[in-house]
C-alpha positions in Angstrom: 8.5 -1.5 36.9 6.7 -2.7 40.0 3.0 -2.6 39.8 2.7 0.3 42.2 -0.9 1.1 41.3 -2.0 -2.4 42.4 0.0 -2.2 45.5 -1.5 1.3 46.5 -5.0 0.0 45.8 -4.3 -3.0 48.0 -3.0 -0.8 50.8 -6.0 1.4 50.7 -8.5 -1.4 50.6 -6.7 -3.3 53.3 -7.1 -0.5 55.8 -10.9 -0.8 55.6 -11.0 -4.2 57.1 -9.4 -4.2 60.5 -10.3 -7.0 62.7 -11.9 -6.1 65.9 -10.9 -8.2 68.9 -13.9 -9.8 70.7 -12.6 -9.2 74.2 -13.2 -6.9 77.1 -9.6 -7.1 78.2 -8.3 -3.5 77.9 -4.7 -4.8 77.7 -5.5 -6.7 74.5 -7.5 -3.8 73.1 -4.4 -1.6 73.7 -2.0 -3.9 71.9 -4.4 -4.1 68.9 -4.8 -0.3 68.8 -1.0 0.0 68.9 -0.6 -2.4 66.0 -3.2 -0.6 64.0 -1.4 2.7 64.7 1.9 1.2 63.6 0.3 -0.5 60.4 1.4 2.1 57.9 5.0 2.1 59.2 5.1 -1.7 59.5 3.9 -2.0 55.8 6.5 0.4 54.7 9.2 -1.5 56.7 8.0 -4.9 55.2 8.0 -3.5 51.6 11.6 -2.2 52.2 12.8 -5.7 53.2 10.8 -7.2 50.3 12.7 -4.9 47.9 16.2 -5.6 49.3 16.1 -9.3 48.2 18.8 -10.3 50.6 19.8 -14.0 51.1 21.2 -15.9 54.0 23.9 -13.9 56.0 23.8 -11.1 53.4 20.8 -9.3 55.0 22.7 -6.2 56.0 20.1 -3.7 54.8 17.1 -5.8 56.1 18.7 -6.2 59.6 19.6 -2.5 59.8 16.0 -1.5 58.9 14.6 -3.6 61.6 17.2 -2.3 64.1 16.5 1.3 63.1 12.8 0.8 63.7 13.3 -0.9 67.1 15.7 1.7 68.2 13.3 4.5 67.3 10.7 2.8 69.4 13.1 2.9 72.5 14.5 -0.7 72.4 18.1 -1.4 73.5 19.9 -3.1 70.5 22.6 -5.8 71.0 24.4 -6.6 67.7 26.5 -9.3 66.3 24.9 -12.2 68.3 26.9 -15.4 67.8 29.4 -13.7 65.6 26.8 -13.0 62.9 26.6 -9.4 61.8 23.0 -9.6 60.9 21.9 -11.2 64.1 20.6 -8.9 66.9 18.3 -8.5 69.8 16.0 -5.5 70.7 15.0 -5.5 74.3 12.9 -3.4 76.7 12.0 -3.8 80.3 13.5 -5.6 83.2 12.8 -8.6 85.4 10.6 -11.7 84.8 8.9 -12.9 82.8 11.3 -12.6 79.8 9.3 -13.2 76.7 11.1 -13.7 73.4 9.7 -13.2 69.9 11.4 -14.4 66.8 11.8 -12.5 63.5 13.3 -13.8 60.3 14.2 -11.6 57.2 16.2 -13.6 54.7 15.1 -14.2 51.1 15.5 -17.1 48.7 17.8 -17.1 45.6 16.2 -16.8 42.1 12.7 -15.8 43.2 12.6 -12.1 42.4 9.0 -11.2 41.4 6.8 -8.2 40.8 3.5 -7.8 42.7 1.5 -9.2 39.8 -0.4 -12.5 39.7 1.7 -14.1 37.0 5.5 -14.9 36.9 7.3 -11.6 36.2 10.8 -11.2 37.8 11.5 -7.8 39.3 15.2 -8.4 38.8 16.0 -11.3 36.6 18.0 -13.9 38.6 17.5 -12.0 41.8 16.3 -13.2 45.2 12.8 -12.9 46.5 10.8 -13.6 49.7 9.3 -16.9 48.7 8.8 -17.7 52.3 7.4 -14.4 53.4 10.2 -13.4 55.7 9.8 -9.8 54.8 6.5 -10.0 56.7 7.8 -12.3 59.5 10.3 -10.1 61.2 8.2 -7.0 60.8 5.0 -8.5 62.3 7.0 -9.8 65.3 8.6 -6.5 65.9 5.2 -4.7 65.8 3.9 -7.0 68.5 7.0 -6.5 70.5 6.6 -2.7 70.2 3.0 -3.0 71.4 4.1 -4.9 74.5 7.0 -2.5 75.1 4.6 0.5 75.1 2.5 -1.3 77.8 5.6 -2.1 79.9 6.7 1.6 79.6 3.3 2.8 80.9 3.5 0.3 83.8 0.6 -1.7 82.6 2.6 -4.9 82.2 5.8 -6.0 84.1 8.7 -7.9 82.7 11.0 -8.0 79.7 10.3 -8.1 76.0 13.0 -9.2 73.7 12.8 -9.4 69.8 15.3 -11.7 68.1 16.5 -10.7 64.7 17.4 -14.2 63.4 19.3 -14.4 60.0 19.9 -17.2 57.5 16.9 -19.5 58.3 16.8 -20.6 54.7 20.3 -21.9 54.4 22.7 -21.9 57.4 20.1 -21.8 60.3 21.4 -18.7 62.2 19.4 -19.6 65.3 21.8 -22.4 66.1 24.7 -20.1 66.5 22.5 -17.8 68.6 21.6 -20.7 70.9 25.3 -21.6 71.1 26.1 -18.0 72.1 23.6 -18.3 75.1 21.1 -15.8 73.6 18.0 -17.8 74.9 19.4 -18.8 78.3 17.3 -16.5 80.5 14.0 -16.6 78.3 10.8 -18.0 79.8 8.7 -18.4 76.6 9.4 -17.7 73.0 6.7 -16.5 70.5 7.0 -17.5 66.8 4.9 -17.3 63.6 5.3 -18.0 60.0 3.6 -16.8 56.8 1.3 -19.4 55.3 -1.7 -20.3 53.1 -3.9 -20.6 56.2 -4.4 -19.1 59.7 -3.9 -21.6 62.5 -2.0 -22.2 65.7 1.1 -24.2 65.0 0.7 -27.7 66.3 2.8 -29.7 63.9 6.5 -30.6 64.4 7.9 -30.5 60.9 11.1 -32.4 60.0 14.6 -32.6 61.5 17.2 -31.9 59.0 20.9 -32.1 58.3 23.0 -30.4 55.6 26.4 -31.5 54.4 28.7 -31.0 51.4 30.2 -34.0 49.7 33.4 -33.2 47.5 35.3 -35.6 45.3 38.9 -35.1 44.2 40.4 -37.0 41.2 42.9 -36.5 38.5 42.4 -34.5 35.3 43.4 -35.9 31.9 42.6 -35.5 28.3 39.1 -37.1 27.8 40.1 -38.7 24.4 44.0 -38.7 24.3 44.7 -40.4 27.7 41.5 -40.9 29.7 43.2 -43.9 31.5 45.4 -41.4 33.2 42.4 -39.6 34.7 40.3 -40.4 37.8 36.9 -38.9 37.3 35.4 -37.0 40.2 32.1 -36.7 38.4 32.0 -40.4 38.0 31.9 -40.6 41.9 29.2 -37.9 42.0 27.1 -39.9 39.7 27.5 -43.1 41.6 26.7 -41.2 44.8 23.5 -39.8 43.4 22.5 -43.2 42.1 23.2 -44.8 45.5 21.0 -42.2 47.1 18.2 -42.8 44.7 18.3 -46.6 45.1 18.3 -46.0 48.9 15.0 -44.1 48.7 12.9 -47.3 48.4 14.3 -48.4 51.9 13.6 -45.5 54.0 10.5 -44.6 56.1 7.7 -42.5 54.6 8.8 -39.5 56.8 12.3 -39.4 55.2 13.3 -36.9 52.6 16.6 -36.8 50.8 17.5 -33.9 48.5 20.7 -33.0 46.7 22.0 -30.2 44.5 24.9 -30.9 42.0 27.0 -27.8 42.4 30.1 -28.8 40.4 30.8 -31.6 37.9 33.5 -30.5 35.5 33.9 -27.5 33.2 34.3 -28.8 29.6 33.5 -32.1 27.9 37.0 -32.9 26.7 38.6 -32.9 30.2 38.3 -35.6 32.8 37.0 -33.7 35.8 39.2 -33.8 38.8 36.7 -32.1 41.1 33.0 -32.5 41.9 30.7 -31.3 44.6 27.2 -32.1 45.8 25.2 -30.3 48.6 23.1 -33.0 50.3 20.1 -32.7 52.7 18.5 -35.4 54.7 15.3 -35.0 56.7 13.1 -37.2 59.0 10.3 -36.6 61.5 12.6 -37.2 64.4 16.3 -36.5 65.0 16.9 -40.1 65.9 15.6 -41.3 62.5 17.5 -38.5 60.8 20.8 -39.6 62.2 20.4 -43.2 61.0 19.7 -42.1 57.4 22.4 -39.4 57.5 25.1 -41.9 58.4 24.0 -44.4 55.8 24.0 -41.6 53.1 27.6 -40.7 54.2 28.5 -44.4 53.7 27.2 -44.3 50.2 29.3 -41.2 49.6 32.3 -43.2 50.7 31.4 -46.2 48.6 31.1 -44.0 45.5 34.7 -42.7 46.1 36.0 -46.2 46.3 34.3 -47.3 43.1 35.6 -44.2 41.2 39.0 -44.5 42.8 39.0 -40.9 44.0 39.4 -39.1 47.3 36.5 -37.6 49.1 35.5 -35.1 51.8 32.3 -34.6 53.8 31.8 -31.2 55.5 28.9 -30.6 57.9 27.1 -27.4 57.2 24.4 -27.6 59.9 21.2 -29.2 60.8 18.0 -28.7 62.8 15.7 -30.5 65.2 12.1 -31.0 64.7 9.8 -28.6 66.5 8.8 -29.6 70.1 5.1 -28.6 70.3 3.9 -26.9 73.5 0.1 -27.6 73.7 -0.5 -25.5 76.8 0.8 -22.4 75.0 -1.0 -23.4 71.8 -4.3 -23.5 73.7 -3.8 -20.1 75.0 -3.0 -18.7 71.6 -6.0 -20.5 70.1 -8.3 -18.4 72.3 -6.8 -15.2 71.0 -7.0 -16.3 67.5 -10.7 -17.1 67.9 -11.3 -13.8 69.7 -9.6 -11.8 66.9 -11.5 -13.6 64.2 -10.7 -14.2 60.5 -9.1 -11.9 58.1 -11.5 -10.3 55.6 -10.7 -9.7 52.0 -11.9 -7.4 49.3 -13.2 -8.5 45.9 -10.1 -7.2 44.4 -7.9 -9.3 46.7 -10.0 -12.5 46.0 -9.6 -11.9 42.2 -5.8 -11.5 42.7 -5.8 -14.8 44.8 -7.7 -16.7 42.0 -5.3 -15.4 39.3 -2.4 -16.6 41.5 -4.1 -20.0 41.8 -4.8 -20.1 38.0 -1.1 -19.3 37.3 0.1 -22.1 39.6 -2.4 -24.7 38.4 -4.5 -24.7 41.6 -8.2 -24.7 42.0 -9.4 -21.1 41.7 -11.2 -20.9 45.0 -9.8 -17.6 46.2 -8.3 -17.0 49.7 -9.7 -18.5 52.8 -11.2 -16.3 55.5 -11.7 -18.8 58.3 -10.4 -19.7 61.7 -9.1 -23.3 62.0 -9.7 -25.3 65.1 -6.8 -26.4 67.2 -5.5 -29.6 65.6 -3.8 -32.6 67.0 -0.1 -33.1 66.4 0.4 -35.7 63.6 2.0 -38.9 64.5 3.8 -38.9 61.1 5.0 -35.4 60.5 5.2 -33.8 57.1 6.1 -30.3 55.8 9.3 -28.4 56.0 12.1 -27.8 58.5 13.1 -24.8 60.6 15.7 -23.7 63.0 12.9 -22.7 65.3 13.0 -26.5 66.2 16.3 -26.0 68.0 14.9 -23.0 69.9 12.0 -25.2 71.0 14.5 -27.7 72.5 16.1 -25.0 74.8 12.9 -22.9 75.7 9.2 -23.4 75.2 7.9 -22.0 71.9 4.4 -21.0 71.0 3.8 -21.0 67.2 1.3 -19.4 64.7 0.7 -19.6 61.0 -1.1 -16.7 59.4 -2.4 -16.3 55.9 -0.2 -14.3 53.5 -1.0 -16.1 50.3 -3.9 -18.2 48.9 -4.2 -21.7 50.2 -2.5 -24.2 47.8 0.1 -21.6 46.7 3.4 -23.4 46.1 5.7 -22.2 48.9 9.2 -21.1 48.1 7.9 -19.8 44.7 7.4 -16.6 42.9 3.7 -16.6 43.9 4.4 -16.2 47.5 6.7 -13.2 46.7 3.9 -11.6 44.6 1.6 -11.8 47.5 4.1 -10.8 50.2 4.6 -7.3 48.6 0.9 -6.3 48.5 -2.2 -6.1 50.6 -2.8 -9.9 51.0 0.6 -10.2 52.7 0.3 -7.0 54.6 -3.1 -8.2 56.1 -1.7 -11.4 57.2 1.3 -9.6 58.8 -1.0 -7.4 60.8 -3.2 -10.3 61.9 -0.2 -12.3 63.1 1.2 -9.2 65.0 -2.1 -8.9 66.9 -2.4 -12.5 67.8 1.2 -12.6 69.0 0.7 -9.6 71.1 -2.6 -10.7 72.6 -1.0 -14.0 73.6 2.0 -12.2 75.1 -0.5 -10.1 77.3 -1.7 -13.4 78.7 1.9 -14.5 79.5 2.7 -11.3 81.3 -0.6 -11.2 83.3 -0.8 -14.8 84.2 2.2 -16.4 86.0 0.5 -19.8 86.2 0.2 -19.9 82.5 4.0 -19.4 82.1 4.7 -22.1 84.8 2.3 -24.5 83.1 3.9 -23.9 79.8 7.4 -24.5 81.3 6.1 -27.7 83.2 5.0 -29.2 79.9 8.2 -28.3 78.3 10.3 -29.9 81.0 8.2 -33.0 81.0 8.5 -33.4 77.2 12.3 -32.8 77.3 12.9 -35.3 80.1 16.6 -36.2 80.3 17.4 -35.2 76.7 20.4 -32.9 76.5 20.2 -30.6 73.6 23.2 -30.5 71.2 23.0 -28.5 68.0 24.0 -30.1 64.7 26.6 -27.6 63.6 30.3 -27.5 63.1 32.9 -26.1 65.5 34.1 -22.6 64.8 32.3 -19.5 63.7 29.3 -19.3 61.4 30.0 -19.4 57.7 29.3 -15.7 57.2 30.4 -14.7 53.7 30.4 -18.2 52.3 28.5 -18.2 49.1 29.2 -21.6 47.4 
């Protein structure tokens, strides 16, 4: 059973420490009041999505829960964006500026977890929100609702549009939304992500490409007549070895991952089929393409050595994030005005137990505001399809604390925090910072034009083209 007592205590305690915005701007005070008023409903919605445990393109309940909430608030819903049943927009208002806000909600396979500070699957083998996406979409929708209420009252003018974006963890649903033209009329897009710290997003992350390599041989009896067989798994092993030898000769920003998905069924049959999912990353798309094409050559070479046929299928890929410093500076002011998240002794104790269980220093959870940092010359970290959005429209990004610093991401520990008060507090904080920054965008046309001017200068003559195959998105594909 889920530890409901701990969750209830966390919810009650979290309500005692509501950050007060240090501003005389009545519009910003109003959006914060709205988010506080929504907090109970947002927490309930987040916990629903946490419990659904739905992975990429299977987020039917999660998407519906978000749409139901948006519709109840008076948003106009548009479904099936880019031929994806779980992709949608929720819009209110009219005219310029059009401000978009992103919301993700897919979980990760195999990370199901109770809200306890030690590994304890809620459903053995089930999925879990090891990236905090149950909080992501909900916080963004809460901020969008606060802005919607101000537009409805005539206190702000323009359009607010929430994007329900599926499959960020695997297929990168935003690419198909871009291809469908979902961002063509947007002036600025807001984005945030759960994290172990609270800061404005100034890092680019890594560009990425995913592709499947399949080998086709000839089955035979492994002892009786192996000379009649052509072993597909031999090619797969040679391919993996080639990748691993290649690692010494790539730049420090490059990452190469693979997952062997099929390599035979039984030991006494020469396998006639093998399959490996391969992922290549680098700090810039140009560098990514160079490594990607070399890895594909390695796949071909392995097929030649094993005397088998092969096939490479593109899944999709993403750009690195294009940072918008003008927008980031505007958000930083709101982050500093709102202040840090405060935590109870019980929450600090929970955080230290999480750190103990994951072999991290038991320092608790940070309650600080990080200064605006410089964008690193040599990027590190993960990848996101937000990068592709940032190449078609300016994006302002935030990270908000939803787990202790040092917590391994994409792990059970993030799931454990995302279903209790530590995650809920980060969700509310993110919602407020996003809404406050959007108030600036609606009230200050020059800020919007300055953000767009920086975007155009950074893009230059680059023509965006998404890394994705022709045809519809792979909805329903599970392999």
